[in-house]
N, C-alpha and C positions, 0 to 999 in steps of 0.2 A: 223750348221753354225760355221765357224772357230772361235776359241777363240779370235784371234787378231781382227777380224771384229767385234765381239760382244763387245769387249772392246772399240773400236772406236765409235760404235753406242751408247754405254752406256754414254760416255762422251758427245756426241752430244745431246742425249735426256736430259741429266742433264742441259746442256746449254740452250736448248729450254725451259725447265720447268722454269728456272730462268728468262728468258726473258718474257715468257708469263704469268706466274702465280705469280711472286714475285714483291714486292715493299716494301717501308719502313713499310707499315702497313700490309703487307701480307708476312709472312716468311714461308720458307719450312724447315721442319725438315728432318733428315736422314730417318726417317720412311716414310715421304711423298715421298722422292726420291725413296725408295725401292718399294713403292706402284705404283708409276708412271712407273718405269722400268718393274715391273711385268705385267702391262697392255700391254706392248709391247713384253711380253714373254721373258724378260731378268731377270735372277736371279743374284743378286749381294750381296756382303758382305759390311758391314758398312765401313770397311777400304778402299775398292775400291771407295766408295763415297767420302771419305775424300781426297783420292789421285786425283780423277777427279776434284774436286773443286779446289784443289791446282794447278793443271795443268791449269785450266781456268783462275785462278788469275795470274799465270805467263804469260799466253798468253795475258793478258791485261784487263780482265773483272774485274770490281770494285765490288767484292762480299764481303759482310760483314756478320758477325755473331753476333747476340745479344742474351744474356741470359734472357732478359726481356720476360715475357710471352706475346704472344706465342713465345718461343725461336725458333731460326732457322736462315737460310741463306736467303739473299735477294740481288737483284741487286741494288746497291746504286746509280749508275749513268748510264745514257744511252746517246746515240748519241744526242737525242733531249730531252730537259726537257718538262714536261707536259704543262707548259705555252707556250712554243714555238710551240708545236703541236696544241694547241688551236688556236693560231694565224694563223697557216697554214690552219687549217680546216676552220676557218672563211673566210680566203682569198679565198679558193676554193669555198666555198658555196656562197659567195657574188659576185663572178666573173660572169658577164653576158655572157662572151664568152665561158664559159665551160658549156656543156649541163648537164641536171639533171643526166643522166646516167653516164657520165664521172665524175661528182662530187661525186657520190656515190662510184664509183670505186677507185678514188683517196683517198677519206676519209677512205675507208676500208683499203687501204695500209698504210695510216698514223696511223690508229688504231693499226696496227701490230707492230709499233715502241714503243708502250706503253704496260704496263701490262694489263691483261684482265679487272681488276677493273678500272684502269685509262682510258681504252678505253671507258667505259660507260660514263665518263664525256665528252669525245669527241663526243659521239653519241648524247648527250643532246645539244651540240653546233650546230648540224646539223639543228635543227629546230628553229633557231633564228628568221627567217623571211621568208615569202613566196616571194622570190625575182624572178624577171623575168630572164629567162635563154634563151640562144640561142637554136634554134632547129637544127642547123647544126652540125651533128655528125662528119663531116670530118675536123673540124677546127684543131684538133691535127695534122692531116696529112698535112693540108695546111701549118701550121707553119713549119713543118719538111721539106716540099718541098721547101718553100721559103728560109729557112736557107741553104739548100743544094745548091740552085742556087747562093746565096750570096757567099758561100765558093768556088764555082766553077767559080765565076766571069762571070755568064751567065744570059741572059735575061729569063723571063718567059712569057708564054702565058696563059691566063685564061678568063673565062666568068665571068661577073660581074652582080650582081642582085640587084633589088630594090623591095620594097613592093608596091602592088597596093591596091585599096580600097576593094578588095575582100579578103584581108589578104593573098595574094599569092605572093611568090617571083617570079618575072618575069625578064628576062634578059634585061640588058641595051644594047645600041648600036645595037639593033635589033638582038641580039644574036651573033654578030661578036666578035671574041676574042680581048682582049686588049693585047698588047705586051709592057711590061714595064721592065726597068732595076731595080731590087730590090736592095735597099741599107741598109735599116734599118727596124726593127720591134719595135713598141712602144705600150705602154698600156696607154690609155687615157679614162677617164670617163667610166671605167670598160669595155672597148672594146679594142680589139687588132687591130692595124693598121699596114699596110705596107707602107713605104715611098719609092718611086721609081722615076726614071727619065723617062719622056715621050718624045721620040724623036720628035713626031709630033708637040707638043706645046712648046718643049724645056724648060720645067719647071719641078720642083719637085711636084709630086702629092701624095696624100695618099688614101688608099683603106681599107675598113673594111674587115678583114680577113674572118669573118664568112659569108660574102656575095660574096666571091670568090669561084668559082667551076672550075673543070676540069683544074687544074693547071698543066702545063708541062714545063720542061726546054727546051728551044729552041736550045741550042748549040751555039747561037750567043753571042759574047762577050758583056758585059754590057757597056753602055754609061753613061755619066753624072758624071764622076769622078771629074771634075773640080767643078761642082755645089755642090758636097757633101764634097769636101775638105774644103770648107769654110762654110759648113752647120752646124749650132749650134742647136742640137736637143732640149737642155734645153730652149734656147731662143725661138725656134719654139713653144714648148709646152706652154710657158708662154704667147705668143702673140696670139695664135690661140684658139678661144673659141669653145669648143665642136667639134673640128676638122672640123669646117666649114671654107672654104677658103674665101679669100678676099684680097684686095690690102694691103700690109704691109706699114704702115705709122707711123711716130712719132706723137703721139697724146698727147696733154696737158690736164690734168685733174686737177680741183681745188676741194679740199676735205676739209670737216670739220675734225678737229683733231681726233675725236672719230671714224673715218673711216680708221685709219691707219692699223688696223688689217686686214680688207678686202683687202686693197691694197697690203699688204705684202703677204697675202695668195695667191693672184693672180699672182703677179709679182716677188715675192721672196725678200729676205732681202737685196740683193745687189742693188735694185733699188734706184735711186738718189731722195731724198726728199728735197724740197725747202720750207722753211717756208715763207708764204706770210704775215701773221700777227699772232697775239696771238691765233687766233681761227682756222686758215686755213693753209693748205700746198698745194703745187703743185707738180705734178709728170709728167715727160715727158718720155713716153715709147712707143716702137714700138708695134703695135697691128695689127691684121688682121681685117680691117674694114669690118664688116658684120652685118647682122641682129642679130646674136648671141651676138656680142659685144654690140650693142645697147640695147638688152634685158638685158644684165648684168648691164649696166648703169641704166636702168629703175628700175631694182630690188633693187638697192642700194638707190633709192629715191632721194630727193632733196639735200642730203648732198654731192653728187658727181656730178660735172658738167663738160661737155666738153667745154674747152676754146679755143681750136684750133687744127688744122688749120681751117680756116673759112669754107672751102668747106666740111670738115667732119661734122662740126656743121650744115651746111645747109642740108647735106644728112641725118643727124639724125632727123632734123625737118620734112623733107619730109617723112621719115619712120614713124614718129609718126602720121602725118596727115593721111597717108594711113590707119593706124590702127584705128584711131578715126572715 
């Protein structure tokens, strides 16, 4: 092997060793580097190790040396801190729309951004809980195809599925494809959704990405631009409960003061609050009136009441009677 090639490989192996084997608590001595290089069939002198480390420092790697035992070199900072990687690992593991297989693959890649010892801490994070995961392995490609269509300003065609009582995914619309103009992707309640414009109903609709299959770009230009020019995704997310549709209406709620946290968690801190007396406040906010909204109200108990409009209150009472 040519000497120049060997020198370049030597520097790369030293960089790889620092990234994989070193951190503040695990340092590498010159002797360690010589042993690592020897395992790759490269013989080196101590001076060349010093030169290579200096080259890597000039290149931008944050390499420190400490005389405290065990003395040696280590990578002091990385692109991601360990705490940041733990957050990312937990996000991947807790995401229902990412399959178990894809979760393991992503976490393995995240582990490569830490030292071998720190990666063990990330592995412990993997088993936080036995969370439900989607079975649709194609979701990654679905998201990619939808984003491709959005960038190309074109409609997509896809088949859409639902669960039956035999726990099987069966096609909706008798298997006929849906043709929708995709505009946005959003993550709600640990699921990925596509928001798009439906020419037939002339409204914005949303679809679970993991229940979409056979996605293809039609080549036809998207429609619904006017609808999405004034579409507020943040407002939509706050007003829609569990991505269940319903007629959007301004609803007035009367709440006890100690329920302010639940209201702000749901509608955001920019919601307008009106104090009605020393113990109560009222909030008037647009929501998608649906069974999911009524279920949320019931879950809060008697401390939150629907005060209007009257037809929404009547609809709520009818909904409760049906349940009873």
